[in-house]
C-alpha positions, 0 to 999 in steps of 0.5 A: 587332417594333414599338416598341409591342410591345417596350414592352409586353413590357418593361413586363410583364417589369419588373412581374414583376421580384422585385428591383424597388424600385417596384411597377411601371414605365413604359417608353416606346417612342421610340428615341434615339442617345447622345452621345459622352459616354455611359456606354458609352464612359465610362472605368472609372476614373471609376467607382472612387470610394468612396461618401460620405454624403449629408445631407438635413434636409427632407421633400419630396414629388415629384409625378410626375403632371406627367409623366403618372405618377399616382403620388406619392413621399414622402420624409422625413428620416432620422436615419441618417448615410447617407440618400437621397431613396429612404429611406422612399419611399411609393408610392400608385398610382391607376387602372391604366387611367389610368396606361396612357392617359397613356403616349402623351402622355408619349412625345410630350412626351419625343420632342420633345427633342433628343439633348443634352436627353435626358441633361439633368434636366428636373425637380426630382426628376431633378436630385435623383436625379442629384445623389444618383447623383453622390454615390454615384460621387464621391470623398468619402473613402478609408474604403471602398476598391473591394471593401470597401463596407458592405452599406448602400452596396451596397443604396443603389447598387442602389436607385438603379439601380432608381429610375432605371429604375422611372419612365418619365420618366427614359428616356435619362438614367435608362438612362445613370445606371443603366448607370454604377451597374451598372458601379460595382457590377460593379467592387465585386463584382470588387474593382477588378482593372481599375484596377490592371492585369493583373499577377499580383502586383498582382491576386492579393491583390485580393478582391471584395465578396461582398455584391454579388449578381446581383439587385442589378445589375438587368440584366434591367431595364437591358437591357430598357430599353436595348432600347427606347431604342437600336437597332442598333450603339449597343445592341450597343456598350452591352451589349458595354461591360457585358460587358467590365466583367464580363470585366475584373473577373473575369479570374481567375475563372470566374464571368462570367455570360455565359449570364445576360446572353444569357438576358436579351437573348433576352427582348427579341425584337429583332434587335439584342438577338439579334445582341448575344446571338450576339456574346456567345456567340461571344466565350464560345466563343472563350475556350473555344477559346483554352484548347484543346479537348483536355479532358474532357467535364466543363468545369466547371473552365473555367466553372461554366456553359458555353454549352449547346444551350439557350443557342443555342436561346434565341438562335435563338428571339430571332432568330425572334421578332424578325421579321428574316430577315437580319443587319445589315451593321454587326453580322454575326457573324464566322462566316458560313454563311448569310444567315438568322441562325437557319440561320447559328447552327445551321450554326455549332453543327454546324461546332463539334460536328463539329470536336470532338464530344467537347469540343462535345457540350454544344452539339450541336443537338437536335430542338428546335434543328433544328425551330425553324430549319427552321420559321423558314426555311419562314416566311422562304421563304413570306413573302418568296418574291416579293422573294428571288432564285431562287438564294437560295430554292434555297439555302434548299431545299438547306440545309433538306434538308441539315439533315434529313440531319444530323439523320438522321445524328446519330440513326443515330450514337446521338443520340436527342434529334436524331431528326426527327419529323413536323413536321421531315419536313413542314416540309422537304417543304413547303419543297422543294415551294414553292421555285423548281422544280429537277430534283433536287426529285423525287429529294430528296422521294423520299429523304425519303419513303423515310426516313419509311417506313423509320423508320415500319416500325421501333420509332421513338420518333415516329409518322412514317408519311407521310399522303396529303399527303406522298405527293402532294407527292412524286409531284407533284415526281416528275412535274416532274423533268427526266427522267421515264420508265418507271422513274419511273412504276413507283416512283410506282405502288409508292408508291401500293401502299404508301399502300393498305397503310398505309390498310388498317392504319389506323395511329393518329396518336400525335403530339400537336401541342400537346404539341410546341409546349409542348416548344419555348418560349412564344414559339416558332414554329408547325409548318409544317402541322398538316393533314399528320396525316391518312390515307394513303389515295390520293385524286384528287390522287394519281392525277392525279399518276400521270397527269402522270408517265405523261404526262411519261414519254411514255406516253399509254396508261398515263395513259389506263389510270390514268384508266380505273382512277379511273372504275372505282373511283369507279363502285364507290363510292370517291368519293375517287378520282373523276376531275375535269376536271384528270384528263381534261385531263392525259390529253388533254395526254399524247395531244397530245404523242404521235407515235402515229398514233392520237392524233386518234382517242384524243383524240376518244374521251376528249372524248366520254367527258367529254361523256357523263359530264357529260350524266349529271350529273357536272359536275366532268368537263365539258369546258372550253376547255383540253380542247377546245384540247388536242384540237385540238392533238392534231389538229394533230399528226395532221393530216399523216397524217389529212387530215380532222383540220382538219375534225374541229377545225372540228366541235369548235369548232362545238359549242363555239360552239353551247354556251350556257355562256359559259365554254365558248365558243371563244376566240382561242387556240382559233381560233389552234389551228385555224389551226395545224391547217390549216397543218400539214395541208398542204392547198391550202385552208390559206392561204385558211382562215387568212385566213377565220379571221382575218376571223371573229375580227375579226367576232366581236370587233366583235359583242361577243365579247371572248374572240375579240379577234385578237392577234399570235399569231393573225396570226403563225400565219396568216402561217406558214400562208400561208408554208407553203402556197405557193399563191395565195389564190384565182383572183380574187386571182391574176387581180388581181395577175398583171398586175403580174408579169413575163411570163417567169416560170413558173407556180410562180414566179407562185404564189410571188410571189402568195403573198408579196404576200398574205403582206405584205398580211396583215402590213400589215393587222396594222400598220395596226390597231396604228397605229390603237391596237390594242396586241394586234396589235403586229407582232413579229420573228416576224411580219416574219421570216415574210414575209421568209422567204416573199419569200426563197423566192419567186424574185422578182427584186425580193425583195431590195428587198422584204425591205430595205423590211420591214427598214427598217420593223422598225427604224423601229418599234423606234425608236418603242418597239415591243417585240419587233420589233427585227431580229436575226441571223436577220432580217438573214440572211434578207434577205441570203439573199433577195438571194442568190436574186434574181440581181440584178447588185447583189445581192453589193453589197447583201448586203455592205452588210447585213453592214456594217449588222449590224457597225454595230449590233453595235458599238453594243451591240445584242444578237442582230445579230452576223453569223454563218456563215450571214450570211457564207455567204449573202453569198458566194452573193449574189456568186456569183449576181450574175455580177459580173466581180470576184465571186471577189475580193469573195467571197474578201474576205467569206470571209477576214473570216469566217475572221479572226473564227473565228480570233479566237475567235468560234465563231458564225463557224466556216465550214461545209461549205456555206461552202466549197462556195459558194466552190468555186462562186465559183471555177467561175463567175468569168469573170476567173479562168483557172487555176481548178484552182489556186484549187480545190486551195488551197481544198480543202487549206485546208478539210482543214487547218482540219478537222484543227485542230478546225473542224467543216467537212469535205468532203462529196460536194457539196464533191468535185463542186464541186471537180471542176466548178471544175477542169473550167472551167480555161482555158489551154494544154495544160500548164495543162489537163493540170495541172488534169486531174491534180488531178481524177484525184488527187482522184478516187482519194482519193474512191474510197479514202474509207470515208466517202463515195462518188460520187453521180449528179453526180460522174461527170458532173462528171468527164466534163465535166472530161475533155471540157474538158481532154483531147484524144481523140487525145493523151490516150487513156490518161487517157481509158481510165483514167477510162472503166474506173473509171466502168464498174467502179463501175457508175455509168454513168447516162443523164446519164453515157452522154450525156456519153460520146457527146458527148465520145468517138468513136463507134468508141471506144464501139463497141469498148468495147461490142463492137457495130456499132450506131449509138451515138446510137440506143443507150440506157442500157439497152443497156449491160452490166449491170455498168456500171449496177448502181449507178444507178436507171434510169427506168421505161419506160411502155408506150404505149397 
């Protein structure tokens, strides 16, 4: 609240005060801070002196006009022994308009004074009044001790208080002196108990002066004046000082007027006044609690006026009207349920009541309490939504829902004054729908709607029949739930049926909103939304929400049916459910997400319906860019199954381009979707069309079509299309680039390299335009990653060099300030993978260097560059393919670093099955390692042990095949070879006994290769027979296996096994017994022409 509005309110309140000595008052708007010697910290003993007499023998006229106050106060001599400058005071008031116009000038004059000058009299009248005040507070004689003042003295003190507060020019000085006088009167009323201590023997005979009445304190004027002059902690300190004086003087009585002070504070409508009132109330309740809660419901013997629900409601209203939504950190209450003051107070009321319902029944919150707090929370949420954190906004939603549940709970327990009304339900529903989306919003809103329907179907005291808006809010939240399925759609349909039923009943709306507002308070907040009181008939929004629910449930057919129902009903005359473009676009979106084969056909059918209706004059359903782009996205989904999908998309865009409506023209998003459609189709023409569409975008933009300005997304989709195509752009491009490629490469390798070159050329074009100033074409990490991926798959021997060059470019751009281009773990891993496929001699070293760069970046604190298991696995493969003599040693070093990180708790470094398989390959291909079977056995055992300890990597059939191949390459004497074949046979037995794995087409060739390298056909015939029998019984003798047998076994051995004398070299796998080949697929024999 502004200072000006506070001034106006205080001025109005002062004029209405019945105990005012003057006719009207001036209250200025400036705020100040008292010095350390102010009344708030003045010892009470200074105020204890009895009043003496004050002689005056001359007549004086005090002119207030020099202070901007067009009034004249005349004083004349009195014959009484006790006289004052207030005796016989006459007031003459000039024009009220002139009086108000002089206030600003007076404020400016006073505001120039420093803090010390504020408490110094500045004119004769102030000095005279200050002298008189001192005489009232000074020791004159002991004729009248405290508690025995005559009525004339009491009236003079009261009138002096009023005089200090009645004129605007006194301001801080007036408030200070009035506060001292008020405390003096409080002591007179209490008899001075605070002066003699708290000993019962000393205080039991003390009697207060019953002549002092509440009106004589002028607390309303004093507090309203303090509210203007002081702020924050200073104001609260002064109010607390006054209340403390009451408590010390009335320590043995029950008449401390807590509620009256709170009521006055609540008229101030400021945050510090509300905080002071809340603090006094908490102090009030604490005294009750200290006396114990095991008492009867009648608590009048504790206090004649204990705090009630109305007391709390007044403070809540004061907080709401103050415009402050948070507590100040210097004067927050001792209890803290919420950051929002009204919600905090309500939560405290609920906490106290539920702690002892019998004792605290007097403060049980009622409907007005809940509605004021909910409405305040709603306003807080709506007005501060852009500045509050999502977590706090969610807390507001949860608290409002909990408050409503508490109301319903109290109502069901028999508390009729807690029954929620339409305003309650509307406010909570609006808050749930406005806050940050949560997955439980739909469930909460549905629960509220069900409660409204249950109450409206009974003899409830309020009409809470939910209107269409409430249903629509609930349906919209249900559509946004995390899990939307067929049951959600069924429940939504039942709600629509209820809406139809309620609309037919045409129930009257009995709630009078104006009457509700009057039931709160003159300063109360407005209800959340008056428009909620409407019909329950379902409308277009209702059916659009139904369509969205069906769409999110993955039911495009159901959404299509709802749309057809809308068309049918609107055609029959029900204009309220007439579909619009949103209705159609939602159905199109439902089909675009579907995986059904008819997705393209259905989308085209809906688009045709929209065009047909719009041609008949229904412009509300005219297709827009969203419609056509959604249809193209549907064609993208069907492009893999329907080769004509890209052609259909081209036709749609052609129609858009021919349309005269500018808003209907295809834009960059539309053309980007077209590129993606070509990309997903897998057609050979996809790469060239991607390039052509990029050229088209540039051409249209140069012609003045700003909506077709190429951006990074269009380029990235085009790069992805080229990466997927795997074919050269055209014969001309191939001819121009082929001369640069090595002559020994195969055709598919040439095509892959050409594709990578074109890929990088498009990226370079993107970068060049960005360097020229086109910020929309800033390449990002996806742009570079796509090209790096293409190079890694190209098979080019120099692919590693190309990707490292691109990596350096990314780092350079990032250092220059380009966003979203910093390389990440995936980028580095792709570069390492490119080196692993290059076959270069230094591939392993280059891959290890990249790992070191990643570690360096990670140590520098750069996010998303920490190497993971895929980075290490690719580095191991790079060493394997490098043919380096020390490849096994280097690969083992990389592997051990990976294991060390995993054991240290890095889950991203957990070795995978592919990692172990790469290590088996390193063992097999290492030329310097002779006893390969020992290394392979150790690696297999380590893999099994780590799996038992929780690692996710476990041996697969590739692992076993790699193990057999590694053992087969063992070199050495006969003893070493027999040890190697023993490992092979034992592991083979383990594999055959496994219920999870079975040998594949590569297993037995690896076994026979081991036999060929490790066994002698004459000395190891028994072992050879065992292997032969196992292979034959397994039905796994394929053409490759049979060739291995013929190469290794003597012809006589096979003739004997086949029981034939035919030439073994002329036999084929089809000549073998069927049981030997029953588990292999034999190639079909083509008939010669």
